[in-house]
KETOR-559876 format. One record per residue (C-alpha): residue in one letter; z negated, y, x negated; residue number from 1. Coordinates in steps of 0.05 Angstrom, whole numbers, plus 5000, padded with zeros to 4 digits. Example, Ala and Ser with C-alpha at 12.3 -4.5 7.8 and 13.67 -1.06 7.14 Angstrom:
@rest a	pz 4844	py 4910	px 4754	nr 1
@rest s	pz 4857	py 4979	px 4727	nr 2
***
This chain:
@rest m	pz 5000	py 4996	px 4995	nr 1
@rest k	pz 5014	py 5066	px 4970	nr 2
@rest c	pz 5014	py 5140	px 4991	nr 3
@rest l	pz 5077	py 5173	px 4997	nr 4
@rest s	pz 5061	py 5236	px 5024	nr 5
@rest f	pz 5016	py 5280	px 5058	nr 6
@rest r	pz 5008	py 5351	px 5087	nr 7
@rest l	pz 4957	py 5387	px 5110	nr 8
@rest i	pz 4968	py 5449	px 5166	nr 9
@rest q	pz 4909	py 5498	px 5170	nr 10
@rest i	pz 4863	py 5437	px 5148	nr 11
@rest r	pz 4798	py 5475	px 5107	nr 12
@rest n	pz 4818	py 5532	px 5063	nr 13
@rest f	pz 4895	py 5506	px 5065	nr 14
@rest k	pz 4952	py 5542	px 5111	nr 15
@rest d	pz 5002	py 5489	px 5085	nr 16
@rest r	pz 5001	py 5443	px 5030	nr 17
@rest t	pz 5040	py 5376	px 5009	nr 18
@rest v	pz 5025	py 5333	px 4955	nr 19
@rest e	pz 5069	py 5272	px 4942	nr 20
@rest p	pz 5023	py 5234	px 4889	nr 21
@rest s	pz 5041	py 5190	px 4839	nr 22
@rest p	pz 5032	py 5113	px 4855	nr 23
@rest a	pz 4997	py 5112	px 4796	nr 24
@rest l	pz 4940	py 5158	px 4785	nr 25
@rest t	pz 4944	py 5232	px 4815	nr 26
@rest f	pz 4886	py 5277	px 4782	nr 27
@rest f	pz 4868	py 5346	px 4828	nr 28
@rest t	pz 4834	py 5396	px 4775	nr 29
@rest g	pz 4813	py 5466	px 4786	nr 30
@rest p	pz 4747	py 5502	px 4790	nr 31
@rest n	pz 4693	py 5493	px 4842	nr 32
@rest g	pz 4716	py 5516	px 4911	nr 33
@rest c	pz 4791	py 5515	px 4905	nr 34
@rest g	pz 4796	py 5456	px 4956	nr 35
@rest k	pz 4801	py 5387	px 4907	nr 36
@rest t	pz 4752	py 5348	px 4968	nr 37
@rest n	pz 4783	py 5377	px 5018	nr 38
@rest l	pz 4853	py 5343	px 5007	nr 39
@rest l	pz 4816	py 5279	px 4992	nr 40
@rest e	pz 4778	py 5292	px 5058	nr 41
@rest a	pz 4847	py 5293	px 5098	nr 42
@rest l	pz 4866	py 5233	px 5070	nr 43
@rest y	pz 4813	py 5189	px 5082	nr 44
@rest y	pz 4808	py 5226	px 5155	nr 45
@rest s	pz 4872	py 5189	px 5164	nr 46
@rest s	pz 4846	py 5131	px 5139	nr 47
@rest v	pz 4787	py 5122	px 5196	nr 48
@rest g	pz 4793	py 5178	px 5237	nr 49
@rest k	pz 4731	py 5213	px 5204	nr 50
@rest s	pz 4710	py 5250	px 5152	nr 51
@rest f	pz 4665	py 5230	px 5105	nr 52
@rest r	pz 4635	py 5309	px 5094	nr 53
@rest t	pz 4617	py 5324	px 5164	nr 54
@rest s	pz 4615	py 5296	px 5242	nr 55
@rest n	pz 4650	py 5356	px 5272	nr 56
@rest d	pz 4723	py 5359	px 5272	nr 57
@rest g	pz 4722	py 5430	px 5284	nr 58
@rest e	pz 4701	py 5445	px 5214	nr 59
@rest i	pz 4758	py 5407	px 5184	nr 60
@rest i	pz 4808	py 5466	px 5216	nr 61
@rest r	pz 4822	py 5531	px 5173	nr 62
@rest i	pz 4775	py 5583	px 5194	nr 63
@rest g	pz 4816	py 5637	px 5245	nr 64
@rest d	pz 4856	py 5579	px 5276	nr 65
@rest d	pz 4854	py 5536	px 5337	nr 66
@rest e	pz 4888	py 5480	px 5312	nr 67
@rest g	pz 4898	py 5434	px 5242	nr 68
@rest t	pz 4944	py 5373	px 5226	nr 69
@rest i	pz 4943	py 5326	px 5183	nr 70
@rest l	pz 5012	py 5285	px 5165	nr 71
@rest v	pz 5008	py 5219	px 5118	nr 72
@rest n	pz 5075	py 5184	px 5094	nr 73
@rest f	pz 5057	py 5110	px 5062	nr 74
@rest s	pz 5083	py 5050	px 5053	nr 75
@rest v	pz 5057	py 4978	px 5075	nr 76
@rest h	pz 5093	py 4916	px 5047	nr 77
@rest q	pz 5147	py 4968	px 5033	nr 78
@rest v	pz 5163	py 4989	px 5104	nr 79
@rest e	pz 5144	py 5069	px 5108	nr 80
@rest q	pz 5106	py 5088	px 5170	nr 81
@rest s	pz 5072	py 5159	px 5187	nr 82
@rest i	pz 5013	py 5183	px 5209	nr 83
@rest k	pz 4993	py 5248	px 5247	nr 84
@rest i	pz 4933	py 5279	px 5270	nr 85
@rest k	pz 4926	py 5339	px 5314	nr 86
@rest l	pz 4859	py 5370	px 5320	nr 87
@rest t	pz 4845	py 5426	px 5366	nr 88
@rest r	pz 4788	py 5467	px 5373	nr 89
@rest g	pz 4742	py 5437	px 5420	nr 90
@rest q	pz 4784	py 5398	px 5447	nr 91
@rest g	pz 4787	py 5329	px 5398	nr 92
@rest k	pz 4835	py 5298	px 5366	nr 93
@rest k	pz 4908	py 5266	px 5389	nr 94
@rest i	pz 4927	py 5210	px 5328	nr 95
@rest f	pz 5002	py 5191	px 5324	nr 96
@rest l	pz 5030	py 5132	px 5291	nr 97
@rest n	pz 5110	py 5139	px 5281	nr 98
@rest d	pz 5094	py 5199	px 5328	nr 99
@rest t	pz 5081	py 5144	px 5381	nr 100
@rest p	pz 5004	py 5165	px 5410	nr 101
@rest i	pz 4952	py 5118	px 5393	nr 102
@rest r	pz 4877	py 5113	px 5398	nr 103
@rest r	pz 4829	py 5124	px 5342	nr 104
@rest k	pz 4806	py 5053	px 5345	nr 105
@rest e	pz 4887	py 5026	px 5335	nr 106
@rest l	pz 4888	py 5076	px 5276	nr 107
@rest m	pz 4839	py 5028	px 5239	nr 108
@rest g	pz 4868	py 4986	px 5189	nr 109
@rest l	pz 4933	py 5020	px 5190	nr 110
@rest f	pz 4921	py 5064	px 5119	nr 111
@rest r	pz 4870	py 5032	px 5080	nr 112
@rest t	pz 4829	py 5074	px 5040	nr 113
@rest v	pz 4771	py 5055	px 4987	nr 114
@rest l	pz 4714	py 5121	px 4982	nr 115
@rest f	pz 4670	py 5134	px 4925	nr 116
@rest t	pz 4637	py 5207	px 4931	nr 117
@rest p	pz 4575	py 5227	px 4888	nr 118
@rest d	pz 4540	py 5222	px 4959	nr 119
@rest e	pz 4551	py 5147	px 4960	nr 120
@rest l	pz 4492	py 5140	px 4922	nr 121
@rest q	pz 4450	py 5147	px 4985	nr 122
@rest l	pz 4486	py 5073	px 4994	nr 123
@rest i	pz 4432	py 5042	px 4954	nr 124
@rest k	pz 4380	py 5102	px 4968	nr 125
@rest g	pz 4399	py 5123	px 5035	nr 126
@rest a	pz 4378	py 5094	px 5106	nr 127
@rest p	pz 4400	py 5023	px 5125	nr 128
@rest q	pz 4446	py 5050	px 5174	nr 129
@rest l	pz 4495	py 5074	px 5119	nr 130
@rest r	pz 4499	py 5001	px 5080	nr 131
@rest r	pz 4514	py 4971	px 5152	nr 132
@rest r	pz 4569	py 5020	px 5165	nr 133
@rest f	pz 4595	py 5018	px 5100	nr 134
@rest l	pz 4608	py 4940	px 5109	nr 135
@rest d	pz 4629	py 4949	px 5182	nr 136
@rest m	pz 4678	py 5000	px 5160	nr 137
@rest e	pz 4697	py 4955	px 5105	nr 138
@rest i	pz 4715	py 4889	px 5161	nr 139
@rest s	pz 4743	py 4936	px 5201	nr 140
@rest q	pz 4803	py 4951	px 5166	nr 141
@rest v	pz 4820	py 4880	px 5154	nr 142
@rest s	pz 4798	py 4856	px 5221	nr 143
@rest p	pz 4823	py 4893	px 5286	nr 144
@rest r	pz 4780	py 4841	px 5321	nr 145
@rest y	pz 4717	py 4855	px 5284	nr 146
@rest y	pz 4725	py 4931	px 5298	nr 147
@rest e	pz 4741	py 4914	px 5375	nr 148
@rest e	pz 4681	py 4869	px 5377	nr 149
@rest f	pz 4636	py 4918	px 5337	nr 150
@rest l	pz 4648	py 4976	px 5390	nr 151
@rest r	pz 4631	py 4922	px 5450	nr 152
@rest y	pz 4566	py 4901	px 5415	nr 153
@rest s	pz 4551	py 4973	px 5401	nr 154
@rest r	pz 4564	py 4994	px 5481	nr 155
@rest a	pz 4531	py 4939	px 5498	nr 156
@rest v	pz 4464	py 4956	px 5454	nr 157
@rest q	pz 4466	py 5024	px 5487	nr 158
@rest q	pz 4472	py 5010	px 5562	nr 159
@rest r	pz 4406	py 4957	px 5550	nr 160
@rest n	pz 4373	py 5025	px 5516	nr 161
@rest g	pz 4393	py 5057	px 5572	nr 162
@rest a	pz 4367	py 5016	px 5628	nr 163
@rest l	pz 4301	py 5004	px 5584	nr 164
@rest k	pz 4286	py 5076	px 5588	nr 165
@rest n	pz 4317	py 5077	px 5668	nr 166
@rest a	pz 4262	py 5025	px 5682	nr 167
@rest l	pz 4209	py 5062	px 5646	nr 168
@rest a	pz 4223	py 5119	px 5683	nr 169
@rest t	pz 4224	py 5086	px 5749	nr 170
@rest g	pz 4169	py 5036	px 5742	nr 171
@rest k	pz 4219	py 4978	px 5767	nr 172
@rest k	pz 4243	py 4918	px 5727	nr 173
@rest p	pz 4302	py 4927	px 5688	nr 174
@rest d	pz 4366	py 4869	px 5692	nr 175
@rest l	pz 4378	py 4866	px 5627	nr 176
@rest d	pz 4410	py 4798	px 5619	nr 177
@rest m	pz 4480	py 4811	px 5630	nr 178
@rest w	pz 4474	py 4860	px 5571	nr 179
@rest d	pz 4438	py 4803	px 5527	nr 180
@rest m	pz 4494	py 4759	px 5530	nr 181
@rest q	pz 4539	py 4817	px 5512	nr 182
@rest i	pz 4493	py 4828	px 5456	nr 183
@rest a	pz 4482	py 4756	px 5434	nr 184
@rest s	pz 4562	py 4742	px 5441	nr 185
@rest g	pz 4582	py 4808	px 5396	nr 186
@rest a	pz 4518	py 4792	px 5348	nr 187
@rest s	pz 4536	py 4720	px 5334	nr 188
@rest y	pz 4614	py 4740	px 5313	nr 189
@rest m	pz 4599	py 4796	px 5270	nr 190
@rest v	pz 4534	py 4767	px 5231	nr 191
@rest k	pz 4571	py 4716	px 5211	nr 192
@rest k	pz 4640	py 4758	px 5192	nr 193
@rest r	pz 4587	py 4793	px 5156	nr 194
@rest m	pz 4554	py 4737	px 5112	nr 195
@rest e	pz 4628	py 4710	px 5105	nr 196
@rest t	pz 4642	py 4781	px 5075	nr 197
@rest i	pz 4585	py 4795	px 5029	nr 198
@rest s	pz 4596	py 4722	px 5002	nr 199
@rest r	pz 4665	py 4740	px 4989	nr 200
@rest m	pz 4652	py 4803	px 4954	nr 201
@rest n	pz 4599	py 4772	px 4912	nr 202
@rest e	pz 4647	py 4722	px 4879	nr 203
@rest t	pz 4676	py 4783	px 4844	nr 204
@rest l	pz 4625	py 4827	px 4843	nr 205
@rest m	pz 4589	py 4817	px 4783	nr 206
@rest d	pz 4655	py 4813	px 4752	nr 207
@rest m	pz 4665	py 4879	px 4765	nr 208
@rest e	pz 4591	py 4896	px 4751	nr 209
@rest q	pz 4609	py 4865	px 4678	nr 210
@rest r	pz 4671	py 4897	px 4662	nr 211
@rest l	pz 4628	py 4968	px 4673	nr 212
@rest t	pz 4577	py 4951	px 4633	nr 213
@rest n	pz 4606	py 4912	px 4584	nr 214
@rest r	pz 4573	py 4841	px 4607	nr 215
@rest r	pz 4498	py 4871	px 4601	nr 216
@rest e	pz 4487	py 4860	px 4684	nr 217
@rest r	pz 4496	py 4818	px 4731	nr 218
@rest l	pz 4501	py 4849	px 4806	nr 219
@rest e	pz 4496	py 4814	px 4873	nr 220
@rest i	pz 4488	py 4836	px 4948	nr 221
@rest r	pz 4437	py 4804	px 4992	nr 222
@rest y	pz 4436	py 4803	px 5075	nr 223
@rest n	pz 4383	py 4818	px 5102	nr 224
@rest q	pz 4377	py 4793	px 5174	nr 225
@rest q	pz 4325	py 4817	px 5216	nr 226
@rest g	pz 4281	py 4764	px 5255	nr 227
@rest s	pz 4301	py 4700	px 5199	nr 228
@rest h	pz 4290	py 4688	px 5138	nr 229
@rest e	pz 4343	py 4640	px 5137	nr 230
@rest p	pz 4430	py 4652	px 5162	nr 231
@rest r	pz 4427	py 4647	px 5235	nr 232
@rest w	pz 4492	py 4665	px 5274	nr 233
@rest d	pz 4486	py 4624	px 5330	nr 234
@rest m	pz 4495	py 4652	px 5404	nr 235
@rest e	pz 4434	py 4610	px 5427	nr 236
@rest w	pz 4391	py 4645	px 5379	nr 237
@rest y	pz 4402	py 4708	px 5395	nr 238
@rest m	pz 4382	py 4699	px 5465	nr 239
@rest e	pz 4319	py 4665	px 5449	nr 240
@rest e	pz 4304	py 4726	px 5406	nr 241
@rest l	pz 4325	py 4777	px 5463	nr 242
@rest s	pz 4280	py 4739	px 5505	nr 243
@rest r	pz 4228	py 4731	px 5469	nr 244
@rest r	pz 4223	py 4803	px 5445	nr 245
@rest r	pz 4231	py 4830	px 5519	nr 246
@rest e	pz 4169	py 4855	px 5531	nr 247
@rest e	pz 4155	py 4895	px 5466	nr 248
@rest d	pz 4231	py 4920	px 5478	nr 249
@rest e	pz 4214	py 4945	px 5553	nr 250
@rest r	pz 4156	py 4982	px 5516	nr 251
@rest f	pz 4192	py 5022	px 5456	nr 252
@rest c	pz 4261	py 5026	px 5505	nr 253
@rest h	pz 4300	py 4995	px 5442	nr 254
@rest t	pz 4326	py 4930	px 5422	nr 255
@rest s	pz 4297	py 4897	px 5362	nr 256
@rest i	pz 4344	py 4839	px 5345	nr 257
@rest g	pz 4412	py 4844	px 5326	nr 258
@rest p	pz 4460	py 4868	px 5273	nr 259
@rest h	pz 4445	py 4934	px 5290	nr 260
@rest r	pz 4379	py 4929	px 5259	nr 261
@rest d	pz 4406	py 4882	px 5196	nr 262
@rest d	pz 4407	py 4904	px 5123	nr 263
@rest l	pz 4432	py 4907	px 5048	nr 264
@rest t	pz 4394	py 4892	px 4987	nr 265
@rest f	pz 4428	py 4900	px 4924	nr 266
@rest l	pz 4400	py 4864	px 4861	nr 267
@rest l	pz 4410	py 4886	px 4787	nr 268
@rest n	pz 4395	py 4822	px 4748	nr 269
@rest g	pz 4353	py 4788	px 4810	nr 270
@rest m	pz 4316	py 4851	px 4816	nr 271
@rest d	pz 4326	py 4913	px 4880	nr 272
@rest i	pz 4364	py 4967	px 4847	nr 273
@rest s	pz 4335	py 5016	px 4894	nr 274
@rest a	pz 4269	py 5004	px 4862	nr 275
@rest y	pz 4279	py 4984	px 4796	nr 276
@rest g	pz 4349	py 5009	px 4783	nr 277
@rest s	pz 4364	py 5071	px 4734	nr 278
@rest q	pz 4402	py 5121	px 4767	nr 279
@rest g	pz 4464	py 5115	px 4718	nr 280
@rest q	pz 4457	py 5031	px 4739	nr 281
@rest q	pz 4454	py 5053	px 4816	nr 282
@rest r	pz 4522	py 5085	px 4810	nr 283
@rest t	pz 4552	py 5038	px 4767	nr 284
@rest a	pz 4532	py 4989	px 4819	nr 285
@rest i	pz 4561	py 5036	px 4882	nr 286
@rest l	pz 4625	py 5026	px 4843	nr 287
@rest s	pz 4627	py 4960	px 4826	nr 288
@rest m	pz 4617	py 4953	px 4901	nr 289
@rest k	pz 4678	py 4992	px 4916	nr 290
@rest l	pz 4729	py 4951	px 4878	nr 291
@rest s	pz 4697	py 4892	px 4897	nr 292
@rest e	pz 4713	py 4916	px 4970	nr 293
@rest m	pz 4782	py 4932	px 4947	nr 294
@rest e	pz 4798	py 4856	px 4923	nr 295
@rest f	pz 4773	py 4839	px 4984	nr 296
@rest i	pz 4815	py 4875	px 5027	nr 297
@rest q	pz 4883	py 4859	px 4976	nr 298
@rest e	pz 4858	py 4790	px 4984	nr 299
@rest e	pz 4856	py 4792	px 5060	nr 300
@rest t	pz 4922	py 4839	px 5077	nr 301
@rest g	pz 4958	py 4829	px 5011	nr 302
@rest e	pz 4955	py 4896	px 4975	nr 303
@rest y	pz 4900	py 4939	px 4947	nr 304
@rest p	pz 4883	py 5001	px 4994	nr 305
@rest v	pz 4891	py 5070	px 4959	nr 306
@rest l	pz 4834	py 5092	px 4920	nr 307
@rest i	pz 4801	py 5157	px 4923	nr 308
@rest l	pz 4745	py 5181	px 4874	nr 309
@rest d	pz 4716	py 5248	px 4881	nr 310
@rest d	pz 4691	py 5284	px 4819	nr 311
@rest i	pz 4681	py 5213	px 4787	nr 312
@rest g	pz 4677	py 5244	px 4714	nr 313
@rest s	pz 4609	py 5276	px 4729	nr 314
@rest e	pz 4579	py 5199	px 4749	nr 315
@rest l	pz 4604	py 5153	px 4695	nr 316
@rest d	pz 4595	py 5162	px 4626	nr 317
@rest r	pz 4655	py 5159	px 4587	nr 318
@rest e	pz 4656	py 5077	px 4567	nr 319
@rest r	pz 4644	py 5064	px 4646	nr 320
@rest r	pz 4705	py 5115	px 4655	nr 321
@rest k	pz 4752	py 5075	px 4614	nr 322
@rest a	pz 4737	py 5005	px 4635	nr 323
@rest l	pz 4752	py 5033	px 4703	nr 324
@rest v	pz 4820	py 5058	px 4685	nr 325
@rest t	pz 4838	py 4997	px 4649	nr 326
@rest f	pz 4806	py 4960	px 4711	nr 327
@rest l	pz 4862	py 4999	px 4757	nr 328
@rest m	pz 4914	py 5009	px 4715	nr 329
@rest d	pz 4922	py 4936	px 4702	nr 330
@rest k	pz 4922	py 4914	px 4779	nr 331
@rest e	pz 4964	py 4973	px 4798	nr 332
@rest i	pz 4926	py 5010	px 4842	nr 333
@rest q	pz 4946	py 5078	px 4867	nr 334
@rest t	pz 4888	py 5121	px 4856	nr 335
@rest l	pz 4866	py 5193	px 4868	nr 336
@rest v	pz 4820	py 5235	px 4836	nr 337
@rest t	pz 4783	py 5304	px 4833	nr 338
@rest g	pz 4749	py 5338	px 4773	nr 339
@rest t	pz 4742	py 5409	px 4742	nr 340
@rest e	pz 4788	py 5370	px 4686	nr 341
@rest v	pz 4826	py 5313	px 4683	nr 342
@rest p	pz 4767	py 5264	px 4674	nr 343
@rest f	pz 4809	py 5194	px 4650	nr 344
@rest d	pz 4846	py 5198	px 4581	nr 345
@rest v	pz 4907	py 5169	px 4619	nr 346
@rest e	pz 4979	py 5193	px 4633	nr 347
@rest g	pz 4974	py 5205	px 4699	nr 348
@rest k	pz 5005	py 5260	px 4754	nr 349
@rest v	pz 4963	py 5330	px 4750	nr 350
@rest v	pz 4964	py 5378	px 4810	nr 351
@rest d	pz 4926	py 5436	px 4786	nr 352
@rest l	pz 4892	py 5473	px 4848	nr 353
@rest g	pz 4862	py 5526	px 4806	nr 354
@rest k	pz 4925	py 5568	px 4800	nr 355
@rest y	pz 4941	py 5587	px 4868	nr 356
@rest g	pz 4884	py 5635	px 4910	nr 357
@rest l	pz 4861	py 5592	px 4974	nr 358
@rest n	pz 4915	py 5634	px 5010	nr 359
@rest e	pz 4972	py 5630	px 4970	nr 360
@rest t	pz 4987	py 5549	px 4965	nr 361
@rest p	pz 5048	py 5522	px 4963	nr 362
@rest h	pz 5081	py 5486	px 5012	nr 363
@rest q	pz 5102	py 5427	px 4954	nr 364
@rest e	pz 5067	py 5397	px 4886	nr 365
***
């Protein structure tokens, strides 16, 4: 998979900007505030229909404008495709594939990307929902069924919790059997798929970590399932657990069991890296995980996704950067990188945003 070109019209600080990235490495350079990350944000947005910087789509539209558009031309298995996302302030977005309207859930998996930013460190240090979201988004990019099940499951949990809150307010006994069945069915599929994915990632994760650390460290992901020390994904077990916990759930108006409660632990040389790893080790672990994610997507789809690296130069030392770029060149992975200067000692296309003012941006680079 390759991005052939992408265009931002009235997006962030760009009035109209088109970029044709290299099929290998493209570097976006310039001083802070010139819009480097804005370009990567738009490209990622066209992949998943959501920004990695804000939950408010209106913030992406250029200040003073009511509409903004992102257009991406890409090839998948040597077939050219186009995605257009039109954002209207206060009215949401419209998504088109080859000029045909599609829903956001249909966008997932069309143009696949893997993202690494300085904020990715929160995957280790942050809340469990960040780790769950990482795993769910990874699987969704290669499995439309998983994304459908994820959406259906999330709605069922919301409906069940709503029924519990309504029952608490009215004093009536909630009717939860229908929601329990939907939740148990979705949980059974999702947890099995999650555990299979982690098992496959672990097969390559150790190699990725050792590439970046010169064989000094071993990394592993462990899936922590709420309510069980042994892997369980059968529907009957979830039905039993939901029934057993119903009194507690009625008291607190939540659903206390299911994949929305599970978590991941990252083990470095057998130790929990969130507690015992240095910040440098944690950054390297996240990057190793992202590279393992790329291998997983390639195995599932036959092509590597586009790799997006924001400000990578400040996150890795020279030795790790060299190991990373060697891997990317060997695998012929299209990579887009930002930095105040070129972070890798290797040839690639350089797009210098610093030579243009914020409002004086060329249509074509």
